[in-house]
C-alpha positions, 0 to 999 in steps of 0.5 A, spaced: 500 500 500 502 506 497 501 512 502 498 518 500 503 523 497 509 518 497 513 516 491 516 510 489 521 510 483 521 504 479 527 501 476 529 504 469 529 500 462 535 500 458 535 500 451 542 498 448 544 496 441 550 491 442 551 484 442 549 479 447 555 479 451 556 486 451 549 488 452 549 484 459 555 488 461 552 494 459 546 492 463 550 490 469 555 496 469 549 501 469 546 498 475 552 498 479 553 505 477 546 507 479 547 504 485 554 506 487 556 499 488 563 497 489 564 489 489 570 486 492 577 486 489 579 480 491 576 473 491 574 469 497 575 462 499 573 457 505 571 451 508 564 449 510 561 444 514 554 443 510 555 438 505 559 432 509 556 433 516 549 437 514 546 439 521 549 433 524 555 437 527 559 438 534 564 443 536 569 437 536 567 437 528 569 444 527 575 443 531 578 437 528 577 440 521 580 447 523 586 443 525 586 439 519 586 445 515 592 448 518 596 442 519 595 440 512 597 447 509 590 449 506 590 456 505 583 459 505 580 465 508 574 462 512 571 457 516 564 457 516 560 453 521 553 451 518 546 449 520 546 444 526 549 449 532 543 452 534 537 448 538 532 450 533 532 454 526 530 461 529 532 460 536 539 463 534 542 464 541 541 457 544 545 452 542 545 444 542 549 441 548 555 440 544 556 448 542 553 451 548 557 456 551 562 455 546 560 459 540 566 465 542 571 460 543 570 456 536 571 463 533 577 464 537 580 457 535 578 459 527 581 465 528 588 463 531 589 458 526 589 463 521 582 463 518 576 468 519 570 465 523 564 464 519 557 462 521 550 460 518 543 464 519 536 463 517 534 470 519 527 471 516 524 464 518 523 459 524 522 452 525 515 451 527 517 447 533 522 453 535 521 457 542 521 463 538 514 461 534 511 458 541 512 464 545 512 470 539 507 467 534 506 475 533 512 475 529 510 470 524 508 472 517 500 471 516 495 471 511 490 476 510 485 471 514 490 470 520 493 463 518 501 462 519 504 462 512 509 456 511 515 458 508 517 451 505 519 444 507 526 442 510 527 435 511 533 436 516 529 440 521 525 438 527 519 441 525 520 439 518 516 445 516 518 453 517 514 459 517 516 466 515 518 472 520 516 479 519 522 483 520 517 490 520 515 488 527 518 492 531 519 487 537 522 482 532 527 487 529 529 488 536 530 481 537 534 480 530 539 486 532 540 482 538 542 476 534 547 479 529 550 484 535 551 477 539 554 473 533 559 478 530 561 483 536 560 478 542 562 471 539 567 474 533 564 471 527 566 476 521 562 472 515 555 471 515 551 466 510 544 468 511 540 463 508 532 462 506 532 470 506 525 469 501 522 468 508 521 475 509 517 476 503 512 470 502 507 471 497 500 473 501 503 475 507 501 481 511 506 485 514 506 490 520 508 495 516 503 495 510 507 501 506 512 496 504 512 492 498 515 485 499 522 487 496 522 493 500 521 488 506 527 484 505 531 490 503 529 493 510 531 486 513 538 486 510 539 493 512 538 491 519 543 486 519 548 490 515 547 496 521 548 491 526 554 487 523 558 493 520 561 494 514 567 490 515 563 483 515 562 479 509 555 478 508 553 472 503 546 472 501 542 465 499 535 463 498 534 470 496 530 474 490 536 476 486 534 483 485 533 485 492 541 483 494 543 488 489 547 493 494 545 489 500 550 483 500 557 482 498 556 475 495 550 472 492 548 464 491 546 464 484 543 457 484 540 452 488 544 447 493 549 443 490 550 436 493 554 429 492 549 427 487 547 430 480 540 430 481 536 429 488 531 425 485 527 424 491 526 431 492 524 432 485 518 426 486 516 430 492 516 436 488 519 440 494 521 446 489 528 445 491 531 442 484 538 441 488 544 437 485 550 439 481 546 439 475 542 445 476 547 448 481 552 448 475 547 451 470 545 457 474 553 458 475 554 458 468 548 462 466 549 468 471 556 468 470 555 476 467 553 478 474 560 476 477 564 482 480 558 487 477 553 486 483 557 482 488 561 476 488 558 470 485 557 464 490 557 457 485 556 453 492 561 448 495 565 443 491 567 437 494 574 434 493 572 427 496 571 421 491 568 416 497 561 418 500 558 421 494 554 419 488 558 423 483 562 420 478 569 422 477 566 426 471 560 429 475 565 431 480 570 435 475 564 438 472 562 441 478 569 443 480 571 446 473 564 450 473 566 453 480 573 455 477 571 459 471 566 463 475 571 466 479 567 466 485 567 464 492 571 458 492 568 453 498 570 446 500 566 441 504 569 435 506 572 432 512 579 434 511 582 429 515 579 423 510 582 426 504 588 423 500 594 428 499 592 428 492 585 432 494 589 437 498 594 438 492 587 439 487 584 444 492 590 448 491 590 448 484 582 450 484 584 456 489 589 458 484 585 457 478 579 461 481 583 467 483 586 467 476 579 467 473 576 472 478 581 477 475 577 476 468 570 476 466 566 470 464 562 469 458 557 463 456 558 463 449 552 459 447 548 462 453 541 463 449 542 457 445 540 451 450 538 450 457 545 450 460 551 453 456 556 448 454 562 453 451 564 458 457 570 463 456 574 467 462 578 472 459 584 470 464 585 465 458 580 459 460 575 455 456 570 450 459 567 445 454 561 441 458 557 436 456 551 436 460 547 431 457 545 424 459 549 421 453 556 421 450 557 427 445 562 430 440 563 438 442 565 443 437 568 450 439 568 455 433 573 460 434 569 465 431 565 465 437 570 469 441 569 475 436 562 476 439 565 478 446 566 486 448 573 485 447 575 480 442 581 476 444 586 474 438 583 467 435 586 462 439 590 456 436 592 452 442 588 449 448 592 445 454 588 441 459 589 444 465 588 437 469 592 433 464 596 437 460 593 434 453 594 439 448 589 440 442 589 445 436 584 449 433 584 446 426 581 450 421 579 455 426 575 449 430 576 446 436 573 439 436 573 434 442 570 427 440 566 423 445 565 427 451 562 422 456 555 424 459 556 430 465 563 431 463 567 437 462 574 440 460 578 446 462 583 449 458 588 454 458 587 457 451 592 461 447 
């Protein structure tokens, strides 16, 4: 509802005459200039507990991996504790027995090992069994008929379903400010992964402040978090309508959750709407590569180094890794470090190094509008990714004429060297031909 005399300025419309890739650059440059955005000038890297332990973590789980990261010489920026430390989602200041009274000491342990401490939060949703919902039902978003609005289904949470929360309710805002102050200034966490952010702006909700649109509600909630956290804290948005993250987050998850599987068929059959898995994660990472460093740092989600305790084939595992490298975005690992062989530790160093090099360039999906998932991806740092996302073997052909479509075309490449195997291929007759690429596989080349 718009109050009398109030003016709302809508986003403009940009008309450009340009090629596909240049048009995207111009569009995001315009947004960046109008919003006064200053994305980071360096890449991020880290370790996250989620994709090995999910929410079955303990304080010792975190300590063990911090020790292993330090002992094995893995150079990363952050160690991020994910879901599982709190009693219930929504009850952020009460912990499970293993974590009770230890959140600050864990942050200190992480920092003393040379990493920055990170923490997962879902600030705008609450488990239906949480103390927050039980004692403060007025914080919960409701329909116009007064029914609590279910935000979704979460198989890992005690209540299985969760509600959206009203950040425009003054007392809930006060509670959230206290949570962020505690996490950042009392406990010492300087990286916040804020998840399930759509919970602030559920469709059909009535808010305490009826003068804000759904997008404005979410932006207001992120403003609250930033005010309490401070400018030095890195905020990663996740489960967030993308446009609401512009100017409110430092990094943005640009796709669904990945996982140690290509597609999670059970969730697909249950129609939860969560199309999780490597396939859809890679697809979104590649499609949204033009947003990188224009609006924020892209988060392609974690990569998994392990070859055991996973349903991924080796080709699928490497496709996830190659897409993450090409994105030049946030590089996060999610394995039990002490279980990894030395070859995986060495592989992690290569991934981080190549990601940093791609961060310095721009990533373009050269066949963006030709099929559901791009399969020819170029990074101006001199890297070319070729993917076969189909369910059967395919030949792949890369025409050197595709590079002429870039805003600043490089010289037509002549040689492609596989960064993993060292195999050298040539562009014969201005074409790179890769025969019989296995299903779900990829190749990452350095081209010159």
